[in-house]
N, CA, C and O atoms as a CHARMM CRD file, in Angstrom:
* protein
*
  372
    1    1 UNK  N      5.42200 -39.50500 -28.97200 PROA 1      0.00000
    2    1 UNK  CA     5.22200 -38.18900 -28.32000 PROA 1      0.00000
    3    1 UNK  C      4.02800 -37.84000 -27.70500 PROA 1      0.00000
    4    1 UNK  O      2.97000 -37.86000 -28.33400 PROA 1      0.00000
    5    2 UNK  N      4.10400 -37.46700 -26.33300 PROA 2      0.00000
    6    2 UNK  CA     2.92300 -37.42300 -25.49600 PROA 2      0.00000
    7    2 UNK  C      2.29100 -36.00700 -25.58000 PROA 2      0.00000
    8    2 UNK  O      2.84100 -34.90800 -25.52500 PROA 2      0.00000
    9    3 UNK  N      1.02700 -36.32600 -25.72400 PROA 3      0.00000
   10    3 UNK  CA     0.04800 -35.00400 -25.79900 PROA 3      0.00000
   11    3 UNK  C     -0.64900 -34.36000 -24.43600 PROA 3      0.00000
   12    3 UNK  O     -1.52500 -34.87100 -23.73800 PROA 3      0.00000
   13    4 UNK  N     -0.01600 -33.13400 -24.28500 PROA 4      0.00000
   14    4 UNK  CA    -0.44100 -32.72700 -22.87400 PROA 4      0.00000
   15    4 UNK  C     -1.85900 -31.96700 -22.97700 PROA 4      0.00000
   16    4 UNK  O     -2.01100 -31.24200 -23.95900 PROA 4      0.00000
   17    5 UNK  N     -2.80200 -32.06200 -22.13800 PROA 5      0.00000
   18    5 UNK  CA    -4.00900 -31.06600 -21.99900 PROA 5      0.00000
   19    5 UNK  C     -4.07100 -30.85100 -20.58300 PROA 5      0.00000
   20    5 UNK  O     -3.23000 -31.24400 -19.77400 PROA 5      0.00000
   21    6 UNK  N     -5.34600 -30.06200 -20.27200 PROA 6      0.00000
   22    6 UNK  CA    -5.63200 -29.50100 -19.04500 PROA 6      0.00000
   23    6 UNK  C     -5.64800 -30.41500 -18.04600 PROA 6      0.00000
   24    6 UNK  O     -5.44600 -30.04700 -16.88900 PROA 6      0.00000
   25    7 UNK  N     -5.91500 -31.85600 -18.38500 PROA 7      0.00000
   26    7 UNK  CA    -6.14200 -33.01100 -17.53400 PROA 7      0.00000
   27    7 UNK  C     -4.59100 -33.48500 -17.06900 PROA 7      0.00000
   28    7 UNK  O     -4.35400 -34.04800 -16.00100 PROA 7      0.00000
   29    8 UNK  N     -3.69600 -33.17900 -17.97600 PROA 8      0.00000
   30    8 UNK  CA    -2.35300 -33.79400 -17.75600 PROA 8      0.00000
   31    8 UNK  C     -1.79000 -33.33000 -16.26900 PROA 8      0.00000
   32    8 UNK  O     -2.05800 -32.25400 -15.73600 PROA 8      0.00000
   33    9 UNK  N     -1.06100 -34.23600 -15.78700 PROA 9      0.00000
   34    9 UNK  CA    -0.37500 -34.10600 -14.27600 PROA 9      0.00000
   35    9 UNK  C      0.59100 -32.76800 -14.44600 PROA 9      0.00000
   36    9 UNK  O      0.62500 -31.86700 -13.60800 PROA 9      0.00000
   37   10 UNK  N      1.24400 -32.78500 -15.47200 PROA 10     0.00000
   38   10 UNK  CA     2.14300 -31.57600 -15.61800 PROA 10     0.00000
   39   10 UNK  C      1.47600 -30.23200 -15.64600 PROA 10     0.00000
   40   10 UNK  O      1.74900 -29.30000 -14.88900 PROA 10     0.00000
   41   11 UNK  N      0.49400 -30.22700 -16.67800 PROA 11     0.00000
   42   11 UNK  CA    -0.01400 -28.89900 -16.80900 PROA 11     0.00000
   43   11 UNK  C     -0.95400 -28.48100 -15.62200 PROA 11     0.00000
   44   11 UNK  O     -1.09600 -27.31700 -15.24600 PROA 11     0.00000
   45   12 UNK  N     -1.60600 -29.62500 -15.05500 PROA 12     0.00000
   46   12 UNK  CA    -2.21400 -29.08900 -13.65400 PROA 12     0.00000
   47   12 UNK  C     -1.41200 -28.67400 -12.84600 PROA 12     0.00000
   48   12 UNK  O     -1.83900 -27.67000 -12.27600 PROA 12     0.00000
   49   13 UNK  N     -0.15400 -29.07400 -12.43400 PROA 13     0.00000
   50   13 UNK  CA     0.83400 -28.56800 -11.42700 PROA 13     0.00000
   51   13 UNK  C      1.29700 -27.17000 -12.03900 PROA 13     0.00000
   52   13 UNK  O      1.53900 -26.21200 -11.30600 PROA 13     0.00000
   53   14 UNK  N      1.38700 -27.12100 -13.20900 PROA 14     0.00000
   54   14 UNK  CA     1.84700 -25.92200 -13.94900 PROA 14     0.00000
   55   14 UNK  C      0.97900 -24.63300 -13.52400 PROA 14     0.00000
   56   14 UNK  O      1.41400 -23.56100 -13.10200 PROA 14     0.00000
   57   15 UNK  N     -0.28700 -24.99000 -13.73200 PROA 15     0.00000
   58   15 UNK  CA    -1.51500 -23.91500 -13.49500 PROA 15     0.00000
   59   15 UNK  C     -1.54700 -23.79000 -11.92800 PROA 15     0.00000
   60   15 UNK  O     -1.74300 -22.62900 -11.56800 PROA 15     0.00000
   61   16 UNK  N     -1.41700 -24.61600 -11.00100 PROA 16     0.00000
   62   16 UNK  CA    -1.72700 -24.46700  -9.67200 PROA 16     0.00000
   63   16 UNK  C     -0.50400 -23.76400  -9.23800 PROA 16     0.00000
   64   16 UNK  O     -0.74600 -22.94100  -8.35500 PROA 16     0.00000
   65   17 UNK  N      0.85300 -23.84200  -9.62300 PROA 17     0.00000
   66   17 UNK  CA     1.77900 -23.24000  -9.28600 PROA 17     0.00000
   67   17 UNK  C      1.79700 -21.73800  -9.68500 PROA 17     0.00000
   68   17 UNK  O      2.28200 -20.79700  -9.05700 PROA 17     0.00000
   69   18 UNK  N      1.11100 -21.74100 -10.95800 PROA 18     0.00000
   70   18 UNK  CA     0.85600 -20.24100 -11.38000 PROA 18     0.00000
   71   18 UNK  C     -0.11700 -19.40200 -10.68200 PROA 18     0.00000
   72   18 UNK  O     -0.07100 -18.17600 -10.57100 PROA 18     0.00000
   73   19 UNK  N     -1.16300 -20.34600 -10.14100 PROA 19     0.00000
   74   19 UNK  CA    -2.15500 -19.58600  -9.39500 PROA 19     0.00000
   75   19 UNK  C     -1.57800 -19.08900  -8.05000 PROA 19     0.00000
   76   19 UNK  O     -1.89900 -18.00100  -7.57200 PROA 19     0.00000
   77   20 UNK  N     -0.68100 -19.96900  -7.44700 PROA 20     0.00000
   78   20 UNK  CA    -0.14600 -19.74100  -6.11400 PROA 20     0.00000
   79   20 UNK  C      0.82200 -18.49800  -6.20900 PROA 20     0.00000
   80   20 UNK  O      0.82300 -17.66200  -5.30500 PROA 20     0.00000
   81   21 UNK  N      1.67000 -18.37600  -7.34100 PROA 21     0.00000
   82   21 UNK  CA     2.46800 -17.22700  -7.70100 PROA 21     0.00000
   83   21 UNK  C      1.61800 -15.88300  -7.72400 PROA 21     0.00000
   84   21 UNK  O      1.87700 -14.83500  -7.13200 PROA 21     0.00000
   85   22 UNK  N      0.45800 -16.19200  -8.61400 PROA 22     0.00000
   86   22 UNK  CA    -0.46900 -14.93200  -8.82000 PROA 22     0.00000
   87   22 UNK  C     -0.87200 -14.45300  -7.35500 PROA 22     0.00000
   88   22 UNK  O     -0.88500 -13.25700  -7.06500 PROA 22     0.00000
   89   23 UNK  N     -1.15600 -15.32100  -6.57200 PROA 23     0.00000
   90   23 UNK  CA    -1.87200 -14.85600  -5.25300 PROA 23     0.00000
   91   23 UNK  C     -0.81000 -14.19600  -4.49700 PROA 23     0.00000
   92   23 UNK  O     -1.14000 -13.19200  -3.86400 PROA 23     0.00000
   93   24 UNK  N      0.50700 -14.61300  -4.44600 PROA 24     0.00000
   94   24 UNK  CA     1.50100 -14.13600  -3.58500 PROA 24     0.00000
   95   24 UNK  C      1.84300 -12.80200  -4.14800 PROA 24     0.00000
   96   24 UNK  O      2.02100 -11.87500  -3.35700 PROA 24     0.00000
   97   25 UNK  N      1.95200 -12.60700  -5.40000 PROA 25     0.00000
   98   25 UNK  CA     2.24600 -11.26900  -5.96700 PROA 25     0.00000
   99   25 UNK  C      0.99300 -10.10500  -5.70900 PROA 25     0.00000
  100   25 UNK  O      1.22600  -8.93200  -5.41500 PROA 25     0.00000
  101   26 UNK  N     -0.23200 -10.62400  -5.86600 PROA 26     0.00000
  102   26 UNK  CA    -1.20300  -9.80800  -5.33000 PROA 26     0.00000
  103   26 UNK  C     -1.20200  -9.28000  -4.05500 PROA 26     0.00000
  104   26 UNK  O     -1.42400  -8.08500  -3.85900 PROA 26     0.00000
  105   27 UNK  N     -0.93400 -10.19600  -3.02900 PROA 27     0.00000
  106   27 UNK  CA    -0.77400  -9.83200  -1.63200 PROA 27     0.00000
  107   27 UNK  C      0.37600  -9.07000  -1.26900 PROA 27     0.00000
  108   27 UNK  O      0.41300  -8.26800  -0.33600 PROA 27     0.00000
  109   28 UNK  N      1.50600  -9.41000  -2.20300 PROA 28     0.00000
  110   28 UNK  CA     2.69300  -8.23100  -1.98800 PROA 28     0.00000
  111   28 UNK  C      2.34500  -6.90200  -2.25600 PROA 28     0.00000
  112   28 UNK  O      2.56100  -5.92200  -1.54200 PROA 28     0.00000
  113   29 UNK  N      1.65500  -6.96200  -3.60500 PROA 29     0.00000
  114   29 UNK  CA     1.22500  -5.64700  -4.05100 PROA 29     0.00000
  115   29 UNK  C      0.25300  -4.80700  -3.03900 PROA 29     0.00000
  116   29 UNK  O      0.26700  -3.59100  -2.84500 PROA 29     0.00000
  117   30 UNK  N     -0.39800  -5.56400  -2.58700 PROA 30     0.00000
  118   30 UNK  CA    -1.49100  -4.90800  -1.47400 PROA 30     0.00000
  119   30 UNK  C     -0.91800  -4.47500  -0.33500 PROA 30     0.00000
  120   30 UNK  O     -1.41700  -3.51600   0.25400 PROA 30     0.00000
  121   31 UNK  N      0.16500  -5.08500   0.13000 PROA 31     0.00000
  122   31 UNK  CA     0.95600  -4.66400   1.33700 PROA 31     0.00000
  123   31 UNK  C      2.31300  -3.73000   1.11100 PROA 31     0.00000
  124   31 UNK  O      3.14200  -3.41300   1.96400 PROA 31     0.00000
  125   32 UNK  N      2.28400  -3.39300  -0.27900 PROA 32     0.00000
  126   32 UNK  CA     3.67800  -2.81300  -0.27600 PROA 32     0.00000
  127   32 UNK  C      3.48700  -1.33100   0.02800 PROA 32     0.00000
  128   32 UNK  O      2.33400  -0.90100   0.05200 PROA 32     0.00000
  129   33 UNK  N      4.59100  -0.44900   0.27900 PROA 33     0.00000
  130   33 UNK  CA     4.70600   0.68000   0.44900 PROA 33     0.00000
  131   33 UNK  C      5.53800   1.36800  -0.37900 PROA 33     0.00000
  132   33 UNK  O      6.72100   1.04200  -0.28100 PROA 33     0.00000
  133   34 UNK  N      5.24900   2.30800  -1.24700 PROA 34     0.00000
  134   34 UNK  CA     6.08500   2.85400  -2.18200 PROA 34     0.00000
  135   34 UNK  C      7.19500   3.65700  -1.53000 PROA 34     0.00000
  136   34 UNK  O      7.07100   4.43300  -0.58300 PROA 34     0.00000
  137   35 UNK  N      8.29500   3.34500  -2.18600 PROA 35     0.00000
  138   35 UNK  CA     9.64300   4.00000  -1.62000 PROA 35     0.00000
  139   35 UNK  C     10.22700   4.92500  -2.71300 PROA 35     0.00000
  140   35 UNK  O     10.23900   4.65700  -3.91500 PROA 35     0.00000
  141   36 UNK  N     10.67100   5.96200  -2.18400 PROA 36     0.00000
  142   36 UNK  CA    11.36000   7.01100  -3.21700 PROA 36     0.00000
  143   36 UNK  C     12.66600   7.55200  -2.32600 PROA 36     0.00000
  144   36 UNK  O     12.52800   8.08300  -1.22400 PROA 36     0.00000
  145   37 UNK  N     13.94000   7.33600  -2.97000 PROA 37     0.00000
  146   37 UNK  CA    14.93400   7.72100  -2.11700 PROA 37     0.00000
  147   37 UNK  C     14.93900   7.41600  -0.67200 PROA 37     0.00000
  148   37 UNK  O     15.16900   8.28500   0.16900 PROA 37     0.00000
  149   38 UNK  N     14.69300   6.22100  -0.39200 PROA 38     0.00000
  150   38 UNK  CA    14.88300   5.64300   0.80000 PROA 38     0.00000
  151   38 UNK  C     13.75900   6.11000   1.78100 PROA 38     0.00000
  152   38 UNK  O     13.78400   5.77900   2.96700 PROA 38     0.00000
  153   39 UNK  N     12.79400   6.87100   1.25900 PROA 39     0.00000
  154   39 UNK  CA    11.73200   7.42800   2.08400 PROA 39     0.00000
  155   39 UNK  C     10.22600   6.67400   1.77500 PROA 39     0.00000
  156   39 UNK  O      9.80500   6.48000   0.63500 PROA 39     0.00000
  157   40 UNK  N      9.61000   6.34800   2.83900 PROA 40     0.00000
  158   40 UNK  CA     8.41100   5.36100   2.60700 PROA 40     0.00000
  159   40 UNK  C      7.29800   6.51300   2.63100 PROA 40     0.00000
  160   40 UNK  O      7.23100   7.56900   3.25900 PROA 40     0.00000
  161   41 UNK  N      6.49300   5.92800   1.75000 PROA 41     0.00000
  162   41 UNK  CA     5.18300   6.74000   1.41000 PROA 41     0.00000
  163   41 UNK  C      4.07600   6.11300   1.79000 PROA 41     0.00000
  164   41 UNK  O      3.96500   4.91000   1.55700 PROA 41     0.00000
  165   42 UNK  N      3.02100   6.85700   2.47200 PROA 42     0.00000
  166   42 UNK  CA     1.76500   6.23500   2.83600 PROA 42     0.00000
  167   42 UNK  C      0.61900   6.90600   2.13400 PROA 42     0.00000
  168   42 UNK  O      0.70100   8.07200   1.74500 PROA 42     0.00000
  169   43 UNK  N     -0.63200   6.03500   1.94700 PROA 43     0.00000
  170   43 UNK  CA    -1.80400   6.55700   1.18300 PROA 43     0.00000
  171   43 UNK  C     -2.70800   6.90800   2.22800 PROA 43     0.00000
  172   43 UNK  O     -2.44100   6.65100   3.40100 PROA 43     0.00000
  173   44 UNK  N     -3.96600   7.59100   1.81400 PROA 44     0.00000
  174   44 UNK  CA    -4.75800   7.94300   2.62000 PROA 44     0.00000
  175   44 UNK  C     -5.34100   6.90200   3.56000 PROA 44     0.00000
  176   44 UNK  O     -5.50000   7.06600   4.77000 PROA 44     0.00000
  177   45 UNK  N     -5.64400   5.79700   2.85200 PROA 45     0.00000
  178   45 UNK  CA    -6.21300   4.53300   3.75000 PROA 45     0.00000
  179   45 UNK  C     -5.28400   3.99900   4.83300 PROA 45     0.00000
  180   45 UNK  O     -5.59900   3.50200   5.91400 PROA 45     0.00000
  181   46 UNK  N     -4.04400   4.21000   4.30700 PROA 46     0.00000
  182   46 UNK  CA    -2.75800   3.70200   5.49900 PROA 46     0.00000
  183   46 UNK  C     -2.73700   4.65500   6.48800 PROA 46     0.00000
  184   46 UNK  O     -2.46600   4.30200   7.63500 PROA 46     0.00000
  185   47 UNK  N     -3.04700   6.13800   6.16500 PROA 47     0.00000
  186   47 UNK  CA    -3.09600   7.06000   7.37800 PROA 47     0.00000
  187   47 UNK  C     -4.33900   7.03200   8.32200 PROA 47     0.00000
  188   47 UNK  O     -4.27200   7.23600   9.53400 PROA 47     0.00000
  189   48 UNK  N     -5.50600   6.74900   7.61400 PROA 48     0.00000
  190   48 UNK  CA    -6.66900   6.65300   8.22600 PROA 48     0.00000
  191   48 UNK  C     -6.77500   5.37900   9.21000 PROA 48     0.00000
  192   48 UNK  O     -7.28900   5.30100  10.32600 PROA 48     0.00000
  193   49 UNK  N     -6.14900   4.45100   8.46600 PROA 49     0.00000
  194   49 UNK  CA    -6.32500   3.14400   9.32100 PROA 49     0.00000
  195   49 UNK  C     -5.30500   3.12000  10.70300 PROA 49     0.00000
  196   49 UNK  O     -5.58200   2.62400  11.79500 PROA 49     0.00000
  197   50 UNK  N     -4.15500   3.74900  10.34200 PROA 50     0.00000
  198   50 UNK  CA    -3.08700   3.76000  11.38500 PROA 50     0.00000
  199   50 UNK  C     -3.32300   4.80900  12.42700 PROA 50     0.00000
  200   50 UNK  O     -2.91600   4.57900  13.56500 PROA 50     0.00000
  201   51 UNK  N     -3.92300   5.91100  12.16900 PROA 51     0.00000
  202   51 UNK  CA    -4.19800   6.95800  13.22600 PROA 51     0.00000
  203   51 UNK  C     -5.74100   6.94800  13.72100 PROA 51     0.00000
  204   51 UNK  O     -6.17900   7.68100  14.60800 PROA 51     0.00000
  205   52 UNK  N     -6.39400   6.11400  13.08700 PROA 52     0.00000
  206   52 UNK  CA    -7.97200   5.81100  13.39500 PROA 52     0.00000
  207   52 UNK  C     -8.54000   7.14700  13.43400 PROA 52     0.00000
  208   52 UNK  O     -8.97400   7.71300  14.43800 PROA 52     0.00000
  209   53 UNK  N     -8.49300   7.65200  12.10900 PROA 53     0.00000
  210   53 UNK  CA    -9.33000   8.92300  11.71500 PROA 53     0.00000
  211   53 UNK  C    -10.07000   8.58200  10.55700 PROA 53     0.00000
  212   53 UNK  O     -9.84100   7.55200   9.92300 PROA 53     0.00000
  213   54 UNK  N    -11.15200   9.59300  10.18300 PROA 54     0.00000
  214   54 UNK  CA   -11.96000   9.25200   9.07100 PROA 54     0.00000
  215   54 UNK  C    -11.05100  10.04100   7.94500 PROA 54     0.00000
  216   54 UNK  O    -10.07400  10.76500   8.14000 PROA 54     0.00000
  217   55 UNK  N    -11.70500   9.65900   6.66300 PROA 55     0.00000
  218   55 UNK  CA   -11.06000  10.43300   5.40600 PROA 55     0.00000
  219   55 UNK  C    -11.37900  11.93400   5.42400 PROA 55     0.00000
  220   55 UNK  O    -10.57500  12.71700   4.91900 PROA 55     0.00000
  221   56 UNK  N    -12.60000  12.40100   6.02300 PROA 56     0.00000
  222   56 UNK  CA   -12.76200  13.75600   6.22000 PROA 56     0.00000
  223   56 UNK  C    -11.97200  14.48500   7.07500 PROA 56     0.00000
  224   56 UNK  O    -11.69900  15.66500   6.85700 PROA 56     0.00000
  225   57 UNK  N    -11.52100  13.77200   8.18700 PROA 57     0.00000
  226   57 UNK  CA   -10.55900  14.44500   9.25200 PROA 57     0.00000
  227   57 UNK  C     -9.23200  14.59600   8.46500 PROA 57     0.00000
  228   57 UNK  O     -8.57700  15.62300   8.64600 PROA 57     0.00000
  229   58 UNK  N     -8.82100  13.72000   7.67100 PROA 58     0.00000
  230   58 UNK  CA    -7.58900  13.68300   7.13300 PROA 58     0.00000
  231   58 UNK  C     -7.38600  14.78500   5.87600 PROA 58     0.00000
  232   58 UNK  O     -6.34200  15.38200   5.61500 PROA 58     0.00000
  233   59 UNK  N     -8.64200  14.88800   5.18800 PROA 59     0.00000
  234   59 UNK  CA    -9.04000  15.90000   4.25100 PROA 59     0.00000
  235   59 UNK  C     -8.79100  17.31900   4.87900 PROA 59     0.00000
  236   59 UNK  O     -7.97700  18.12400   4.42500 PROA 59     0.00000
  237   60 UNK  N     -9.60700  17.53500   6.00300 PROA 60     0.00000
  238   60 UNK  CA    -9.33800  18.56400   6.98000 PROA 60     0.00000
  239   60 UNK  C     -7.82400  19.03000   7.28600 PROA 60     0.00000
  240   60 UNK  O     -7.49200  20.18300   7.01000 PROA 60     0.00000
  241   61 UNK  N     -7.15300  18.36300   7.70600 PROA 61     0.00000
  242   61 UNK  CA    -5.71100  18.20900   8.04200 PROA 61     0.00000
  243   61 UNK  C     -4.85700  18.58700   6.98600 PROA 61     0.00000
  244   61 UNK  O     -3.88200  19.30900   7.19000 PROA 61     0.00000
  245   62 UNK  N     -5.23800  18.02500   5.55000 PROA 62     0.00000
  246   62 UNK  CA    -4.39700  18.60500   4.53000 PROA 62     0.00000
  247   62 UNK  C     -4.92200  20.11200   4.31400 PROA 62     0.00000
  248   62 UNK  O     -4.09100  20.99300   4.09300 PROA 62     0.00000
  249   63 UNK  N     -5.95000  20.33900   4.35900 PROA 63     0.00000
  250   63 UNK  CA    -6.54600  21.73800   3.79300 PROA 63     0.00000
  251   63 UNK  C     -6.10900  22.68800   4.82400 PROA 63     0.00000
  252   63 UNK  O     -5.95100  23.83900   4.41900 PROA 63     0.00000
  253   64 UNK  N     -5.83700  22.42400   6.28600 PROA 64     0.00000
  254   64 UNK  CA    -5.30700  23.53600   7.17000 PROA 64     0.00000
  255   64 UNK  C     -3.86600  23.25900   7.25100 PROA 64     0.00000
  256   64 UNK  O     -3.26100  23.97100   8.05200 PROA 64     0.00000
  257   65 UNK  N     -3.13800  22.33300   6.56700 PROA 65     0.00000
  258   65 UNK  CA    -1.74000  22.42200   6.63800 PROA 65     0.00000
  259   65 UNK  C     -1.11900  21.57000   7.82400 PROA 65     0.00000
  260   65 UNK  O      0.08200  21.61400   8.09200 PROA 65     0.00000
  261   66 UNK  N     -1.98700  20.83600   8.47300 PROA 66     0.00000
  262   66 UNK  CA    -1.52200  19.96800   9.69400 PROA 66     0.00000
  263   66 UNK  C     -0.57300  18.92700   9.24400 PROA 66     0.00000
  264   66 UNK  O      0.51800  18.80300   9.80000 PROA 66     0.00000
  265   67 UNK  N     -0.97100  18.11100   8.17700 PROA 67     0.00000
  266   67 UNK  CA    -0.21600  17.06500   7.65400 PROA 67     0.00000
  267   67 UNK  C      0.34600  17.36000   6.15600 PROA 67     0.00000
  268   67 UNK  O     -0.38900  17.45200   5.17300 PROA 67     0.00000
  269   68 UNK  N      1.78400  17.49500   6.13100 PROA 68     0.00000
  270   68 UNK  CA     2.18300  17.56300   4.69700 PROA 68     0.00000
  271   68 UNK  C      1.95400  16.33700   3.77200 PROA 68     0.00000
  272   68 UNK  O      1.99300  15.16700   4.15300 PROA 68     0.00000
  273   69 UNK  N      1.69100  16.79500   2.40200 PROA 69     0.00000
  274   69 UNK  CA     1.31700  15.82100   1.66400 PROA 69     0.00000
  275   69 UNK  C      1.99600  15.94800   0.17500 PROA 69     0.00000
  276   69 UNK  O      2.34200  17.08300  -0.15400 PROA 69     0.00000
  277   70 UNK  N      2.18200  15.03500  -0.61300 PROA 70     0.00000
  278   70 UNK  CA     2.60100  15.27700  -2.14600 PROA 70     0.00000
  279   70 UNK  C      1.29500  14.69600  -3.10700 PROA 70     0.00000
  280   70 UNK  O      0.51400  13.81300  -2.75200 PROA 70     0.00000
  281   71 UNK  N      1.27600  15.25000  -4.09500 PROA 71     0.00000
  282   71 UNK  CA     0.37300  14.79000  -5.07200 PROA 71     0.00000
  283   71 UNK  C      0.94100  14.33500  -6.50200 PROA 71     0.00000
  284   71 UNK  O      1.51900  15.21300  -7.14300 PROA 71     0.00000
  285   72 UNK  N      0.85100  13.19400  -7.00900 PROA 72     0.00000
  286   72 UNK  CA     1.47400  12.73600  -8.19600 PROA 72     0.00000
  287   72 UNK  C      0.35200  12.01900  -8.94100 PROA 72     0.00000
  288   72 UNK  O     -0.16600  10.99300  -8.49900 PROA 72     0.00000
  289   73 UNK  N      0.02400  12.55400 -10.00500 PROA 73     0.00000
  290   73 UNK  CA    -1.05300  12.14200 -10.85400 PROA 73     0.00000
  291   73 UNK  C     -2.34100  11.91700 -10.16100 PROA 73     0.00000
  292   73 UNK  O     -2.95400  10.86600 -10.35100 PROA 73     0.00000
  293   74 UNK  N     -2.76600  12.78600  -9.41200 PROA 74     0.00000
  294   74 UNK  CA    -4.02000  12.75200  -8.43500 PROA 74     0.00000
  295   74 UNK  C     -3.88100  11.78500  -7.49200 PROA 74     0.00000
  296   74 UNK  O     -4.94200  11.41900  -6.98700 PROA 74     0.00000
  297   75 UNK  N     -2.75600  11.19300  -7.05200 PROA 75     0.00000
  298   75 UNK  CA    -2.64200  10.14500  -5.96700 PROA 75     0.00000
  299   75 UNK  C     -1.94700  10.98200  -4.87900 PROA 75     0.00000
  300   75 UNK  O     -0.83000  11.44600  -5.11000 PROA 75     0.00000
  301   76 UNK  N     -2.56200  11.19400  -3.70000 PROA 76     0.00000
  302   76 UNK  CA    -2.05900  11.83000  -2.51900 PROA 76     0.00000
  303   76 UNK  C     -1.29900  10.87200  -1.91900 PROA 76     0.00000
  304   76 UNK  O     -1.71400   9.71500  -1.85700 PROA 76     0.00000
  305   77 UNK  N     -0.06100  11.24900  -1.39000 PROA 77     0.00000
  306   77 UNK  CA     0.84200  10.61900  -0.53300 PROA 77     0.00000
  307   77 UNK  C      1.51400  11.13900   0.45500 PROA 77     0.00000
  308   77 UNK  O      2.02300  12.23200   0.20600 PROA 77     0.00000
  309   78 UNK  N      1.70700  10.63100   1.68100 PROA 78     0.00000
  310   78 UNK  CA     2.22500  11.08600   2.81500 PROA 78     0.00000
  311   78 UNK  C      3.52500  10.54200   3.24500 PROA 78     0.00000
  312   78 UNK  O      3.65300   9.32800   3.40100 PROA 78     0.00000
  313   79 UNK  N      4.65400  11.49400   3.48000 PROA 79     0.00000
  314   79 UNK  CA     6.00700  10.82800   3.99100 PROA 79     0.00000
  315   79 UNK  C      5.82200  10.19000   5.28300 PROA 79     0.00000
  316   79 UNK  O      5.29500  10.83400   6.19000 PROA 79     0.00000
  317   80 UNK  N      6.21300   8.95300   5.46600 PROA 80     0.00000
  318   80 UNK  CA     6.01800   8.21200   6.75600 PROA 80     0.00000
  319   80 UNK  C      6.64700   9.09900   7.66300 PROA 80     0.00000
  320   80 UNK  O      5.94100   9.35700   8.63800 PROA 80     0.00000
  321   81 UNK  N      7.92500   9.72700   7.64200 PROA 81     0.00000
  322   81 UNK  CA     8.64100  10.58500   8.69900 PROA 81     0.00000
  323   81 UNK  C      7.62200  11.74300   8.92000 PROA 81     0.00000
  324   81 UNK  O      7.47400  12.10000  10.08900 PROA 81     0.00000
  325   82 UNK  N      6.91400  12.36400   7.97700 PROA 82     0.00000
  326   82 UNK  CA     6.25700  13.50700   8.44600 PROA 82     0.00000
  327   82 UNK  C      5.20500  12.95600   9.44800 PROA 82     0.00000
  328   82 UNK  O      4.96400  13.53500  10.50700 PROA 82     0.00000
  329   83 UNK  N      4.61800  11.85700   9.07700 PROA 83     0.00000
  330   83 UNK  CA     3.39200  11.19200   9.94600 PROA 83     0.00000
  331   83 UNK  C      3.75600  10.95800  11.20600 PROA 83     0.00000
  332   83 UNK  O      3.03500  11.21000  12.17100 PROA 83     0.00000
  333   84 UNK  N      4.99600  10.41800  11.27800 PROA 84     0.00000
  334   84 UNK  CA     5.54800  10.14700  12.76600 PROA 84     0.00000
  335   84 UNK  C      6.09800  11.36800  13.36800 PROA 84     0.00000
  336   84 UNK  O      6.17200  11.26800  14.59200 PROA 84     0.00000
  337   85 UNK  N      6.45200  12.34100  12.95900 PROA 85     0.00000
  338   85 UNK  CA     6.68500  13.72700  13.47600 PROA 85     0.00000
  339   85 UNK  C      5.25200  14.37800  14.06100 PROA 85     0.00000
  340   85 UNK  O      5.10500  14.86900  15.18000 PROA 85     0.00000
  341   86 UNK  N      4.31200  14.26200  13.08800 PROA 86     0.00000
  342   86 UNK  CA     2.93800  14.59100  13.72700 PROA 86     0.00000
  343   86 UNK  C      2.57500  14.02400  14.98300 PROA 86     0.00000
  344   86 UNK  O      2.20500  14.63600  15.98500 PROA 86     0.00000
  345   87 UNK  N      2.72300  12.74500  14.82900 PROA 87     0.00000
  346   87 UNK  CA     2.17500  11.76500  16.13400 PROA 87     0.00000
  347   87 UNK  C      2.96200  12.24100  17.28400 PROA 87     0.00000
  348   87 UNK  O      2.39400  12.56600  18.32700 PROA 87     0.00000
  349   88 UNK  N      4.48200  12.30900  17.12300 PROA 88     0.00000
  350   88 UNK  CA     5.23900  12.81000  18.06300 PROA 88     0.00000
  351   88 UNK  C      4.98800  14.00500  18.62400 PROA 88     0.00000
  352   88 UNK  O      4.99700  14.09300  19.85200 PROA 88     0.00000
  353   89 UNK  N      4.76200  14.95600  17.94100 PROA 89     0.00000
  354   89 UNK  CA     4.29200  16.34600  18.30600 PROA 89     0.00000
  355   89 UNK  C      3.00700  16.51300  18.89700 PROA 89     0.00000
  356   89 UNK  O      2.81700  17.42900  19.69800 PROA 89     0.00000
  357   90 UNK  N      2.09700  15.70500  18.57300 PROA 90     0.00000
  358   90 UNK  CA     0.76800  15.43700  19.24000 PROA 90     0.00000
  359   90 UNK  C      0.77500  14.85100  20.53200 PROA 90     0.00000
  360   90 UNK  O     -0.06300  15.20800  21.36000 PROA 90     0.00000
  361   91 UNK  N      1.71400  13.90100  20.82400 PROA 91     0.00000
  362   91 UNK  CA     1.90300  13.38300  22.05300 PROA 91     0.00000
  363   91 UNK  C      2.71000  14.35100  23.02200 PROA 91     0.00000
  364   91 UNK  O      2.40900  14.27300  24.21300 PROA 91     0.00000
  365   92 UNK  N      3.55500  15.12400  22.70500 PROA 92     0.00000
  366   92 UNK  CA     4.38200  15.92600  23.61700 PROA 92     0.00000
  367   92 UNK  C      3.52600  17.32100  23.80500 PROA 92     0.00000
  368   92 UNK  O      3.68500  17.95400  24.84800 PROA 92     0.00000
  369   93 UNK  N      2.66800  17.77300  22.85300 PROA 93     0.00000
  370   93 UNK  CA     1.88200  18.87300  23.38200 PROA 93     0.00000
  371   93 UNK  C      0.41800  18.66900  23.98600 PROA 93     0.00000
  372   93 UNK  O     -0.20900  19.63300  24.42300 PROA 93     0.00000
């Protein structure tokens, strides 16, 4: 019976594959957009990056009702469709 250790080819290839899988999962989690009933939701940072606005501007828009949002356990989310409507209305007016 062959003893396997960290220097074994089989173990080394297993840990290499595991590291690659972990990296792929982390990247997927970083780029994911939560879905609920077919609707995509965006985070504060998603909105700020997409619309090129500061987090303070976004806070002001929430406070004044310019942009609708939902809050789940302290996490603020925005429906992608609401953001698209906001942008389309801004372009038209």
